[in-house]
C-alpha positions as CSV (number, residue, x, y, z in Angstrom):
1,M,111.4,210.4,29.2
2,S,111.2,211.2,32.9
3,A,108.3,210.2,35.0
4,C,105.9,212.8,36.1
5,V,102.5,213.5,37.8
6,T,99.8,214.0,35.2
7,H,96.9,214.5,37.7
8,V,96.5,215.1,41.4
9,N,93.0,213.8,42.4
10,V,90.8,214.1,45.5
11,S,87.3,213.2,46.5
12,P,86.0,215.3,49.5
13,A,83.3,212.6,50.1
14,G,85.7,209.7,49.6
15,G,85.3,206.8,47.1
16,V,85.5,206.9,43.3
17,P,85.9,208.8,41.2
18,K,88.4,211.3,42.4
19,R,88.5,214.6,40.6
20,P,91.6,216.6,39.5
21,V,92.9,219.6,41.4
22,A,95.6,222.1,40.5
23,S,97.8,221.2,43.5
24,A,97.5,219.6,46.9
25,R,99.5,219.1,50.1
26,I,100.4,215.6,50.9
27,T,100.4,214.9,54.7
28,P,101.3,211.8,56.7
29,L,97.6,210.7,56.5
30,G,97.0,211.5,52.8
31,I,96.2,214.4,50.5
32,E,94.4,217.4,52.0
33,G,90.9,217.7,50.7
34,D,90.6,213.9,50.1
35,A,88.4,211.8,52.3
36,C,88.5,208.1,52.9
37,A,85.1,206.4,52.5
38,H,86.3,203.2,54.2
39,P,89.1,204.0,56.6
40,N,89.2,200.4,57.9
41,I,90.3,199.3,54.4
42,H,92.0,202.3,52.8
43,G,93.9,205.2,54.3
44,G,96.1,205.5,57.4
45,P,99.8,206.2,57.5
46,R,100.7,203.0,55.4
47,K,98.1,203.8,52.7
48,A,98.2,207.5,52.7
49,V,98.5,208.0,49.0
50,L,97.5,205.8,46.0
51,L,99.5,206.1,42.8
52,L,98.4,204.7,39.4
53,A,100.0,204.8,36.0
54,S,98.2,206.7,33.2
55,E,99.4,204.0,30.9
56,T,97.2,201.5,32.8
57,I,94.2,203.8,32.4
58,E,94.9,204.0,28.7
59,A,95.2,200.2,28.4
60,L,91.9,199.7,30.2
61,R,90.2,202.2,28.0
62,E,91.5,200.3,24.9
63,R,89.8,197.2,26.5
64,G,86.5,199.1,26.7
65,Y,86.4,200.3,30.3
66,P,85.1,203.8,30.8
67,V,87.9,205.0,33.0
68,F,89.9,208.3,33.2
69,P,92.4,209.8,35.6
70,G,91.0,209.6,39.1
71,A,88.3,207.0,38.1
72,L,90.1,204.2,39.9
73,G,90.5,206.2,43.1
74,E,94.1,207.2,42.7
75,N,95.5,210.3,44.3
76,L,98.4,210.7,41.9
77,T,98.1,209.7,38.2
78,T,101.6,209.2,36.8
79,R,103.2,208.9,33.4
80,G,106.5,207.2,32.6
81,L,106.7,205.3,35.9
82,E,106.7,201.7,34.8
83,P,104.6,199.7,37.3
84,K,106.5,196.4,36.5
85,E,109.7,198.0,37.8
86,L,108.3,199.3,41.1
87,R,108.8,197.4,44.3
88,I,107.5,197.8,47.8
89,G,110.0,199.8,49.9
90,Q,111.1,202.1,47.0
91,Q,111.1,205.8,47.8
92,L,109.8,208.3,45.3
93,R,110.4,212.1,45.4
94,I,107.4,213.8,43.9
95,G,107.2,217.6,44.1
96,E,108.1,218.6,47.6
97,A,107.0,215.2,49.0
98,L,109.0,212.0,49.6
99,L,106.9,208.8,49.6
100,E,107.7,205.1,50.2
101,L,105.7,202.4,48.4
102,T,104.1,200.2,51.0
103,A,101.7,197.8,49.2
104,V,100.1,196.9,45.9
105,R,96.5,198.0,46.1
106,R,93.8,195.3,46.3
107,P,90.9,196.5,44.2
108,C,87.5,196.5,45.9
109,A,83.9,196.4,44.7
110,A,83.8,200.2,44.4
111,L,85.5,199.6,41.0
112,D,82.6,197.5,39.7
113,V,80.9,200.7,38.5
114,Y,83.3,200.4,35.5
115,G,82.5,196.8,34.9
116,P,82.8,193.8,37.3
117,A,85.6,192.3,35.3
118,I,87.9,195.3,35.8
119,K,89.3,193.9,39.0
120,D,90.5,190.8,37.2
121,E,92.2,193.0,34.5
122,I,94.3,194.8,37.1
123,F,94.9,192.2,39.8
124,D,95.5,188.4,40.0
125,E,96.5,185.7,42.4
126,R,100.2,186.3,41.6
127,V,100.0,190.0,42.5
128,K,98.1,189.0,45.6
129,A,101.0,186.7,46.5
130,G,103.5,189.6,46.0
131,D,104.9,188.2,42.7
132,P,106.2,191.1,40.5
133,S,106.6,188.8,37.5
134,S,102.8,188.9,37.1
135,A,101.7,190.7,33.9
136,R,99.3,192.6,36.2
137,W,101.9,193.8,38.7
138,G,101.2,197.4,39.7
139,W,98.1,197.8,37.4
140,S,95.9,198.3,40.4
141,G,98.2,201.0,41.8
142,F,100.6,201.3,44.7
143,Y,99.9,202.6,48.2
144,A,102.6,204.8,49.8
145,S,103.4,206.2,53.1
146,V,104.6,209.8,53.5
147,L,108.2,210.2,54.6
148,R,108.2,214.0,53.9
149,P,105.0,216.0,53.5
150,G,104.8,218.6,50.7
151,V,102.9,220.1,47.9
152,V,102.4,218.2,44.6
153,R,101.2,219.4,41.2
154,P,100.6,218.0,37.8
155,G,103.9,218.2,35.9
156,D,106.0,217.5,39.0
157,I,108.9,215.1,38.2
158,I,109.0,211.8,39.9
159,A,112.4,210.6,41.0
160,V,113.1,207.2,42.3
161,E,115.3,207.9,45.4
162,I,115.9,204.3,46.5
163,T,116.0,201.4,44.0
164,L,115.6,197.9,45.3
165,A,117.1,194.9,43.6
């Protein structure tokens, strides 16, 4: 199965949750129509887009968290893109856009609305240290910079352009 975008999500006021849109243009500073509630923490050219796997959302729901696509603040909800296999520096072609993964997202207190323990479910000390062998690697999502702007839509295929060892 190829990886694809299941939801493109924005929040005009910033914060969580983000809501789905039919399509959006990704720019070097993020997705048009999406605001950043805390620009000193999120956003900017190195954190322009947040990607999160729908498989993570489903696993969290199975654990009792009331989450859904966009709930955790991701701009792009994906399917078939295994977080454990992703590495900082990889490039992903998504729709017309080309993104480069720049950081694993550190979850903040905004996610407490879904239960204060959710941050521990998706992030641990090993992830914080950059260790991809953690069982939680990538569960909090990945930030990406924009190498080539473009329009993205649900259903767009995600192709890994550069694979790192």
